[in-house]
C-alpha positions in Angstrom: 136.7 146.2 123.0 135.5 144.6 120.0 137.8 142.7 118.2 138.3 144.0 114.7 138.4 140.9 112.3 139.6 141.3 108.5 137.1 139.3 106.4 138.6 137.6 103.4 137.1 139.8 101.1 138.2 142.9 102.9 141.8 141.7 102.7 141.4 141.3 99.0 139.7 144.8 98.5 142.5 146.9 101.0 145.3 144.9 99.2 144.1 146.1 95.8 143.5 149.5 97.2 146.9 150.0 98.7 148.4 148.9 95.1 146.3 151.4 93.1 147.8 154.3 95.3 151.2 152.7 95.3 151.1 152.7 91.5 149.6 156.2 91.6 152.5 157.1 93.3 155.1 156.1 90.8 155.1 158.2 88.0 158.1 156.5 86.6 156.4 153.7 85.8 152.7 155.5 85.4 153.7 158.0 82.9 155.5 155.7 80.4 153.2 152.7 80.9 150.2 155.3 79.9 151.6 157.6 77.6 153.6 155.4 75.1 151.1 153.6 73.5 149.0 156.6 73.0 152.0 158.5 71.7 153.2 155.7 69.2 149.2 155.3 68.1 149.3 159.0 67.6 152.5 159.1 65.7 152.0 156.3 63.2 148.2 156.6 62.5 147.6 160.5 62.8 151.3 162.0 62.2 152.8 159.6 59.7 149.2 158.8 57.9 148.0 162.4 57.5 144.8 160.9 56.2 144.5 157.6 57.3 142.0 155.2 55.9 139.5 153.7 57.8 141.1 150.5 57.8 144.1 151.6 58.5 143.0 153.4 62.1 141.4 150.3 63.0 143.9 147.8 62.1 146.3 150.4 64.3 143.9 150.5 67.1 143.6 146.8 67.3 146.9 146.6 67.6 148.1 149.3 69.9 145.4 148.5 72.4 147.2 145.2 73.1 150.4 146.7 73.2 149.0 149.3 75.7 148.2 146.2 78.0 151.7 144.7 77.6 153.5 147.5 79.5 151.8 147.5 82.8 151.8 143.7 83.0 155.2 143.0 82.2 156.7 146.3 84.4 154.2 145.8 87.0 154.4 142.1 87.8 158.1 141.1 85.9 160.2 144.2 87.6 158.3 145.2 90.1 157.7 141.6 92.1 161.4 141.0 91.0 162.5 144.1 93.4 159.8 143.8 95.9 161.2 140.0 96.6 164.7 141.5 96.6 163.6 144.0 99.3 162.2 141.3 101.3 158.4 142.3 100.7 156.9 139.0 99.4 158.6 137.0 102.0 157.2 139.3 104.7 153.5 138.5 102.7 154.0 135.1 103.0 154.6 134.8 106.5 151.5 137.1 106.8 147.9 135.8 107.2 147.1 137.6 103.8 146.4 134.8 101.2 148.9 134.9 98.4 145.9 135.4 96.0 145.4 138.7 97.2 149.0 139.8 96.3 148.4 138.6 92.6 145.2 140.0 92.5 146.1 143.6 93.9 148.9 143.4 91.4 146.4 142.4 88.3 143.9 145.1 89.7 146.8 148.0 89.3 147.8 146.6 85.7 144.4 146.7 84.1 143.7 150.0 85.9 146.9 151.4 84.0 146.1 149.8 80.9 142.6 151.4 81.1 144.1 155.1 81.3 146.3 153.9 78.2 143.2 152.8 76.1 141.0 155.9 77.1 144.0 157.8 75.3 144.3 155.4 72.3 140.6 155.3 71.6 140.3 159.4 72.0 142.8 159.7 69.1 141.1 156.7 67.3 137.6 158.7 67.3 139.8 161.7 66.2 141.6 159.7 63.2 137.6 158.7 62.3 137.3 155.6 63.7 133.4 154.6 64.1 132.2 151.3 65.9 129.3 150.1 67.4 128.7 150.2 71.1 128.9 146.5 71.1 132.3 146.5 68.9 133.6 149.1 71.4 132.6 147.0 74.3 133.9 143.7 73.1 137.4 145.3 71.8 138.0 146.9 75.2 137.4 143.6 77.0 139.8 141.8 74.7 142.2 144.5 75.2 141.9 144.6 79.3 142.3 140.9 79.1 145.1 141.1 77.4 147.2 142.2 80.7 146.5 138.2 82.0 148.9 136.1 80.2 151.4 139.5 79.9 150.9 139.6 83.8 151.5 135.5 84.3 154.7 135.8 82.0 156.2 138.7 84.1 155.0 137.2 87.4 157.1 134.1 86.6 160.0 136.3 85.5 159.7 138.2 89.1 160.0 135.2 90.9 163.0 133.8 89.3 165.0 136.8 88.1 167.0 139.8 89.8 165.3 143.3 89.9 167.8 144.3 87.0 167.4 141.1 85.1 163.4 141.4 85.3 163.6 144.8 83.7 165.8 144.0 80.9 163.8 141.0 80.0 160.5 142.9 80.4 162.0 145.8 78.0 162.9 142.7 75.3 159.5 141.3 75.8 157.9 144.9 75.5 159.2 145.6 72.2 160.3 142.6 70.7 156.9 140.9 71.1 154.8 143.7 70.0 156.7 144.1 66.8 156.6 140.0 66.0 153.2 140.3 67.0 152.4 142.5 64.7 151.1 145.0 67.1 153.0 148.0 65.4 153.3 146.8 61.6 151.1 144.3 60.0 152.1 140.7 60.3 151.7 139.9 56.3 154.6 142.9 56.0 157.1 141.2 58.4 159.7 138.8 56.9 158.7 135.0 56.8 161.1 134.4 59.8 159.5 137.1 62.0 156.0 136.1 61.0 157.2 132.6 62.5 158.6 133.5 65.8 155.5 135.8 66.2 153.2 132.9 66.2 154.6 131.9 69.6 153.9 134.9 71.4 150.5 136.3 72.9 150.7 139.3 71.3 150.0 137.9 67.7 147.2 136.0 68.4 145.7 138.8 70.6 146.1 141.3 67.8 144.4 138.7 64.9 141.4 138.1 67.3 141.2 141.9 67.8 141.5 142.6 64.2 138.6 140.4 64.1 136.5 142.3 66.2 136.8 145.5 64.6 136.3 143.4 61.1 139.5 143.5 59.2 141.2 140.8 57.5 143.1 138.6 59.9 145.7 135.8 59.4 144.1 132.4 60.7 140.9 131.5 62.5 139.3 133.2 65.7 138.8 129.7 67.2 142.5 129.1 66.3 143.9 132.5 67.9 141.5 131.7 71.1 142.7 128.4 71.6 146.4 129.6 71.2 145.8 132.1 74.0 143.7 130.0 75.8 147.1 127.4 75.6 149.4 130.2 76.6 147.8 131.4 79.5 147.6 128.0 81.2 151.3 127.8 80.4 151.6 131.2 82.1 150.0 129.8 85.2 152.1 127.2 85.6 155.2 129.4 85.0 153.9 131.4 88.0 153.1 128.7 89.9 156.3 126.8 90.1 158.0 130.6 90.5 156.1 131.3 93.5 156.6 127.6 94.8 160.3 127.3 94.2 161.5 130.9 95.4 162.8 130.9 98.9 161.6 134.4 99.3 
């Protein structure tokens, strides 16, 4: 009899496929995270502004694309990890031969896939609103929006390894909505009160939103390099936050 040996690549891919299947069977997670950003974009871009200017439609596209990445990352990692930890699933995975990175990578794959579904709807609505971009600009914007899941996923993972399931859900909601408002994803940053702009500058949402606005060629606050450095620093802090949470959690 030939022994079946699971290769490292096979373990990672199987965990990712399993996580994608699990996510697809959770409509209570999938439907809100996919439809809410598109519904908000349609409401504030098409419904409220019946004839939006191209610049306005581009600005909302840049912001709502980042918004679409925050939900799957914060809820999939924050609330999802916290609940799985309470159920003992993470403890089971820790004592198994599966690499810890495979668990995190699988959840990131699911978050990016969910974000991609939301972006597809938002981009379709943007085209209806009259947005026209070059192929290079569409590609760069899509990569930025998909990549926006990473810093939020790290924040969520650190939360999930430290908080209860109910606490993580509450915190994810606060960051999901609060970060989007303060970061200028719904309302242009310059229209916010000064104290809100100051708070917004410590959120990944703000800097990612400004980078997205720069890609589509509309006015930004600050420089591209400055925003990129801020995102890199916040991502590094997220790595430390996640890693210490994983190491300190008893389960």
